[in-house]
C-alpha positions as CSV (number, residue, x, y, z in Angstrom):
1,M,96.2,132.0,-19.8
2,R,98.3,132.9,-16.7
3,V,97.8,131.1,-13.8
4,I,99.5,131.5,-9.9
5,H,99.4,128.8,-7.1
6,L,98.9,129.8,-3.8
7,R,100.2,127.4,-1.2
8,R,101.7,128.6,2.8
9,T,104.8,126.4,2.4
10,I,106.0,125.2,-0.9
11,L,107.3,122.8,-0.3
12,P,107.3,120.0,2.3
13,P,109.0,117.4,1.3
14,T,105.8,114.5,0.9
15,E,104.2,117.0,-1.3
16,T,106.1,115.8,-4.0
17,F,102.1,115.4,-5.8
18,I,101.5,119.5,-5.6
19,Y,105.1,119.7,-7.7
20,S,104.3,117.4,-10.0
21,Q,101.3,119.3,-10.8
22,L,103.0,122.6,-11.1
23,I,106.5,121.3,-12.9
24,H,103.8,119.7,-16.1
25,L,102.3,122.7,-16.6
26,P,103.7,125.7,-18.6
27,P,105.8,128.3,-17.0
28,E,103.0,131.0,-17.5
29,K,100.8,128.8,-15.6
30,A,103.0,127.5,-12.7
31,V,104.1,130.9,-10.9
32,V,104.2,130.3,-7.1
33,L,102.8,132.9,-4.5
34,T,103.8,131.7,-0.8
35,R,104.2,132.2,2.9
36,D,107.5,130.3,3.1
37,V,109.6,128.2,1.0
38,Q,111.7,125.0,2.0
39,N,113.4,122.2,0.0
40,L,113.8,124.5,-3.5
41,E,116.8,122.4,-4.3
42,S,114.8,119.2,-4.3
43,F,111.8,121.0,-6.3
44,H,113.6,123.3,-8.7
45,G,112.4,124.7,-11.9
46,L,109.6,126.7,-10.4
47,T,109.0,130.4,-10.3
48,V,108.2,131.4,-6.8
49,S,107.6,134.7,-4.5
50,A,107.6,133.9,-0.9
51,F,106.6,136.7,1.9
52,S,109.1,134.9,3.5
53,Q,111.9,136.2,1.5
54,E,110.6,140.4,2.0
55,S,112.7,142.7,3.4
56,E,113.0,142.6,7.5
57,N,110.8,145.4,9.6
58,W,108.3,145.3,12.4
59,H,105.1,144.9,10.2
60,K,106.9,141.4,8.9
61,C,107.8,140.0,12.6
62,W,104.1,141.1,13.7
63,S,102.6,139.4,10.6
64,R,105.4,136.4,11.6
65,F,103.9,136.5,15.3
66,N,100.5,136.8,14.0
67,Y,101.1,133.4,12.1
68,R,102.6,131.6,14.6
69,I,99.6,132.2,17.1
70,F,96.7,132.7,15.6
71,R,97.7,131.5,12.1
72,R,96.3,134.7,10.8
73,M,97.1,137.1,8.0
74,T,98.1,140.6,8.9
75,K,97.2,143.4,5.7
76,F,100.8,143.8,5.7
77,E,101.2,140.1,5.0
78,R,98.0,140.1,2.8
79,D,99.1,143.1,0.8
80,F,102.1,141.7,-0.3
81,Y,100.3,139.1,-2.3
82,V,97.7,141.3,-4.0
83,R,100.9,143.5,-5.5
84,E,102.2,140.4,-6.5
85,I,99.2,139.3,-8.3
86,L,98.1,142.5,-9.7
87,A,101.7,142.4,-10.8
88,F,101.6,139.4,-12.8
89,K,97.7,139.6,-13.8
90,P,96.9,136.1,-13.9
91,D,93.3,134.8,-15.0
92,L,93.3,132.3,-12.7
93,L,94.4,131.5,-8.7
94,H,94.7,127.6,-7.6
95,V,95.2,127.2,-4.6
96,H,96.2,123.6,-2.8
97,F,94.5,122.7,0.3
98,A,91.0,124.1,1.3
99,V,92.6,125.3,4.1
100,D,94.9,127.1,2.6
101,A,92.0,128.7,0.8
102,A,90.4,129.7,3.4
103,Y,93.5,131.4,4.7
104,F,94.3,133.6,1.4
105,S,90.3,134.2,1.3
106,N,90.8,137.7,1.4
107,V,93.4,137.9,-0.6
108,W,91.9,136.2,-3.6
109,R,88.1,137.8,-3.1
110,Q,90.1,141.2,-2.5
111,V,91.6,141.0,-6.2
112,H,88.2,139.3,-7.8
113,L,89.8,136.8,-9.9
114,P,88.3,133.2,-10.8
115,V,89.8,130.8,-7.9
116,V,90.2,127.0,-8.4
117,V,91.0,124.9,-5.0
118,S,92.7,121.6,-4.8
119,C,91.2,119.1,-1.6
120,Y,94.0,116.6,-1.2
121,G,92.8,114.1,2.5
122,Y,93.0,116.1,6.0
123,D,91.4,119.0,4.7
124,I,88.4,117.5,4.6
125,S,88.5,114.8,6.8
126,S,90.0,115.6,9.6
127,F,90.3,119.5,10.0
128,P,86.6,120.3,9.6
129,N,86.4,118.5,12.9
130,R,89.0,120.5,14.9
131,Y,88.4,123.1,17.8
132,G,85.0,121.6,18.3
133,G,83.8,122.1,14.7
134,W,85.1,125.0,14.4
135,G,87.1,124.0,12.0
136,G,84.3,123.1,9.3
137,H,82.5,126.4,9.9
138,Y,86.1,128.0,9.0
139,L,86.0,126.3,5.3
140,Q,82.5,127.9,4.2
141,K,84.0,130.8,3.1
142,V,85.8,128.8,0.8
143,W,82.6,126.5,-0.7
144,R,81.1,130.1,-1.0
145,F,83.3,132.2,-2.8
146,A,85.2,129.5,-4.9
147,S,85.0,129.0,-8.5
148,L,85.8,125.2,-8.0
149,I,86.8,122.8,-5.8
150,L,88.4,119.8,-7.2
151,A,88.2,116.6,-5.1
152,M,91.0,113.6,-5.6
153,S,87.6,111.0,-5.9
154,N,84.0,110.5,-5.6
155,D,84.4,109.6,-1.9
156,M,86.0,113.4,-1.3
157,R,83.0,114.6,-3.6
158,E,80.7,112.9,-0.8
159,D,82.7,114.4,1.7
160,L,82.4,117.9,0.5
161,L,79.0,117.6,0.1
162,R,78.5,116.8,3.7
163,L,80.4,119.7,4.5
164,G,78.4,122.0,2.3
165,C,80.3,122.3,-0.6
166,P,77.5,122.7,-3.5
167,D,77.6,120.0,-5.6
168,E,77.8,122.1,-8.4
169,K,80.9,123.3,-7.9
170,I,82.6,120.3,-7.3
171,R,84.4,118.3,-9.7
172,V,86.6,115.2,-9.5
173,H,90.0,115.4,-10.4
174,Y,93.0,112.9,-10.0
175,H,96.0,115.0,-10.7
176,G,98.4,111.7,-11.5
177,I,102.1,110.7,-11.2
178,N,105.1,110.8,-13.4
179,L,105.3,107.4,-15.6
180,E,108.6,108.4,-16.7
181,R,109.6,108.3,-13.6
182,F,108.3,104.9,-12.2
183,K,109.0,102.4,-14.6
184,Y,107.5,98.9,-14.8
185,V,110.1,96.2,-13.4
186,D,109.5,92.5,-14.5
187,R,110.6,90.7,-11.3
188,G,110.3,87.2,-12.3
189,S,108.7,84.6,-10.5
190,D,111.9,82.4,-9.5
191,V,112.7,84.8,-6.3
192,K,114.4,83.5,-3.0
193,K,113.6,86.3,-0.6
194,V,109.9,88.0,-1.0
195,R,110.0,91.5,0.0
196,I,106.6,93.1,1.5
197,L,107.2,97.0,0.5
198,F,105.4,99.8,2.8
199,V,106.5,103.1,1.9
200,G,105.1,106.5,3.5
201,S,104.3,107.9,7.0
202,L,104.8,105.9,10.2
203,T,101.6,106.9,11.5
204,R,98.2,105.0,12.4
205,R,96.6,106.6,9.7
206,K,98.9,104.6,7.0
207,G,98.2,101.3,9.1
208,V,101.7,100.5,9.6
209,E,100.8,98.9,13.0
210,D,98.5,96.2,11.0
211,I,100.9,95.5,8.7
212,L,103.9,94.3,11.4
213,R,101.1,92.2,12.9
214,A,100.4,90.3,10.2
215,F,103.8,89.6,9.3
216,A,104.5,88.5,12.8
217,Q,101.7,85.9,11.8
218,I,103.5,85.4,8.2
219,A,107.0,85.4,9.2
220,K,106.3,82.0,11.3
221,Q,104.9,79.9,8.3
222,R,107.2,81.9,5.3
223,P,110.8,82.0,6.6
224,Q,111.3,83.3,2.8
225,T,109.6,86.6,3.4
226,E,111.1,90.3,4.8
227,L,109.2,93.1,5.8
228,R,110.8,96.7,4.7
229,F,109.1,100.1,5.8
230,V,110.4,103.0,4.3
231,G,109.3,106.3,5.4
232,S,109.4,108.2,8.8
233,G,107.0,109.0,11.3
234,V,105.8,109.5,14.8
235,I,105.9,105.7,15.5
236,R,108.4,104.4,14.2
237,S,110.0,103.7,17.7
238,N,106.7,101.6,18.6
239,L,107.1,99.6,15.6
240,E,111.1,98.4,16.1
241,Q,109.7,97.6,19.9
242,M,107.2,95.8,18.6
243,A,109.5,93.8,16.1
244,R,112.2,92.8,18.8
245,S,109.6,91.6,21.2
246,W,108.5,89.5,18.3
247,G,111.9,88.7,17.2
248,L,111.8,90.0,13.9
249,E,114.3,92.2,14.0
250,S,116.6,90.4,11.1
251,R,113.4,89.8,8.8
252,V,112.1,93.4,9.4
253,S,113.8,96.6,8.2
254,F,113.7,100.1,8.8
255,A,115.2,103.1,5.9
256,G,113.8,106.1,7.1
257,F,113.2,108.8,5.1
258,I,114.4,108.9,1.7
259,E,114.6,111.5,-1.1
260,H,111.8,110.9,-3.8
261,K,114.3,110.3,-6.8
262,K,115.7,107.1,-4.6
263,L,111.9,105.6,-4.5
264,Q,111.9,103.1,-8.0
265,D,115.0,101.8,-6.2
266,E,112.8,99.9,-3.2
267,L,110.0,100.0,-5.7
268,S,112.2,97.7,-8.1
269,F,113.7,95.2,-5.2
270,A,109.9,94.6,-3.5
271,H,107.6,91.9,-4.1
272,I,104.5,92.9,-2.7
273,F,103.4,96.4,-1.9
274,C,101.0,96.7,1.5
275,H,99.4,100.3,2.6
276,P,96.4,99.4,4.6
277,S,95.1,102.6,5.4
278,R,92.8,103.5,8.7
279,T,90.0,106.2,9.5
280,L,91.0,107.5,12.8
281,I,89.0,108.5,15.4
282,N,89.0,112.4,14.4
283,G,88.3,111.4,11.1
284,D,91.7,112.1,9.4
285,K,91.9,110.1,6.2
286,E,93.5,109.8,3.1
287,G,92.7,110.9,-0.4
288,I,94.6,108.5,-2.5
289,P,98.0,107.8,-1.1
290,G,100.6,108.5,-3.7
291,T,103.0,105.9,-3.0
292,I,100.2,102.9,-3.3
293,V,100.1,104.8,-7.5
294,E,103.4,105.2,-7.6
295,A,103.9,101.1,-6.6
296,M,101.1,100.0,-8.8
297,A,102.9,102.0,-11.8
298,T,106.0,99.8,-11.7
299,G,104.7,96.3,-11.5
300,L,103.8,95.8,-7.9
301,P,100.3,94.3,-6.4
302,V,99.2,96.2,-3.8
303,V,97.5,94.9,-0.3
304,T,95.5,97.8,1.1
305,T,92.2,98.9,2.9
306,K,88.4,100.1,1.4
307,H,89.6,103.7,2.8
308,A,88.9,106.8,1.2
309,G,89.3,106.7,-2.7
310,I,91.7,103.6,-2.4
311,P,89.3,101.5,-4.4
312,E,88.6,103.9,-7.1
313,M,92.5,103.2,-7.8
314,V,93.1,99.5,-6.8
315,R,90.6,96.7,-8.1
316,D,90.2,93.9,-5.3
317,G,91.2,90.6,-7.2
318,V,92.7,92.5,-10.2
319,D,95.3,94.7,-9.0
320,G,96.1,93.3,-5.7
321,F,93.6,93.0,-2.9
322,V,91.3,95.5,-0.7
323,V,90.3,94.2,2.3
324,A,88.2,95.8,5.5
325,E,90.4,98.7,7.3
326,G,91.8,97.2,10.4
327,D,91.4,93.6,9.2
328,V,94.5,92.4,10.0
329,T,93.6,88.6,9.5
330,A,92.8,89.4,5.9
331,I,95.8,91.5,5.2
332,T,97.9,88.4,6.9
333,Q,95.6,85.8,4.1
334,A,96.1,88.5,1.1
335,L,99.6,88.5,1.4
336,L,100.0,84.9,1.7
337,T,98.4,84.7,-1.5
338,L,101.1,87.2,-2.9
339,V,103.8,85.1,-1.3
340,D,102.6,81.5,-2.6
341,R,101.5,82.3,-5.9
342,P,104.7,84.7,-7.7
343,Y,102.1,83.7,-10.9
344,L,99.4,86.1,-9.5
345,R,102.1,88.7,-8.3
346,A,103.3,88.9,-11.8
347,Q,99.9,88.8,-13.4
348,M,98.3,91.7,-10.5
349,G,101.1,93.6,-11.0
350,R,100.9,94.2,-15.0
351,K,97.0,94.9,-14.2
352,A,98.4,97.5,-11.5
353,M,100.8,98.8,-14.5
354,K,98.1,99.3,-16.8
355,Q,95.1,100.6,-14.8
356,I,97.9,103.5,-13.7
357,H,99.1,104.2,-16.5
358,E,95.3,104.7,-17.8
359,L,94.2,106.6,-15.0
360,A,97.0,108.1,-13.3
361,N,99.4,109.5,-16.3
362,V,100.1,113.6,-15.1
363,V,100.5,114.6,-18.7
364,R,96.8,113.4,-19.4
365,R,95.8,115.4,-15.9
366,T,97.4,117.8,-16.3
367,A,95.9,118.5,-19.8
368,D,92.8,117.6,-18.0
369,L,93.2,120.4,-15.3
370,E,94.3,123.3,-18.4
371,A,91.2,122.4,-19.7
372,I,89.5,123.1,-16.1
373,Y,91.1,126.3,-16.1
374,R,89.7,127.4,-19.4
375,D,86.3,126.4,-18.5
376,V,86.7,128.2,-15.3
377,I,87.6,131.6,-16.6
378,A,85.0,131.5,-19.5
379,L,82.5,131.0,-16.8
380,K,83.6,133.9,-15.3
381,R,84.2,136.4,-18.4
382,V,80.1,135.1,-18.5
383,R,79.6,136.3,-15.7
């Protein structure tokens, strides 16, 4: 069985979840075809063929212009992908993100191969509402012609059904994380400073302003607490200004973007993980935030929200607390409970770790993915 993976760009630094899937597949099932290459020094070990690496000529210049202005694929670019696919002779194509599947649709429909499409978040939540609803229309070809659509959660499955994807084409499959990289840490109960940690993009969808508002209340009552933000984003300056205006500069730190390999250290020095995602006015929402899963694997209790697929991974009152989106009072109370009760932190952290080992082991999930490939290929041959 040979598989080619399609993604317009391999790989933005935030897409470690795609890399983790690829690197755990056998080499013949992890060949990548892409428009452009980024950060391969960080995502080593992949076999990648990129359109951007083609020799420069006027066809390529025209293709680049078409993509930049219209997000359209020229015949010259399409012929490159078709040529690469036919040369490799795969049994199946796996496209990452529904939007990319629509972009590559003229390619995979021409080579007549079964296609699996993984959906991850914005491609199912906010993109369909863009351009006056044209985004949803753009994705219809994916639902019609793809062999199978993979949803990260049952919540995403419901979103796909609302978008018109046939029920029989949807399979719920969570990709998992590398548990070798995120080890359980016994943080003990005798700590002088309780660190609350957030890791992710500093955007409103992540609920980072809610975290800071909650911490402003906690800081007045619990001087032994501190808050740390790891990540970059468009509202970092807003958060810094909020922290200054409330006199929290010495209690709130901003690490900025860090390499994924350094994340274990940040998680190890934390005691509570807070990630209160919000659904934005344009419908944009998460799938299952990977940093929540990684934090749980290290034994961190989580304070989060009833958002997208999160409640399918984090059990309220077991692995942490799951509250309503935007409820700063509830976030504050949940954090205070964990700050004040070190034994509860430890108990929830151990249960969180066991939950992730059960549901999100990438080795197990990769075996499931290979079984999905076999089912799709077998079904195609029967037809």
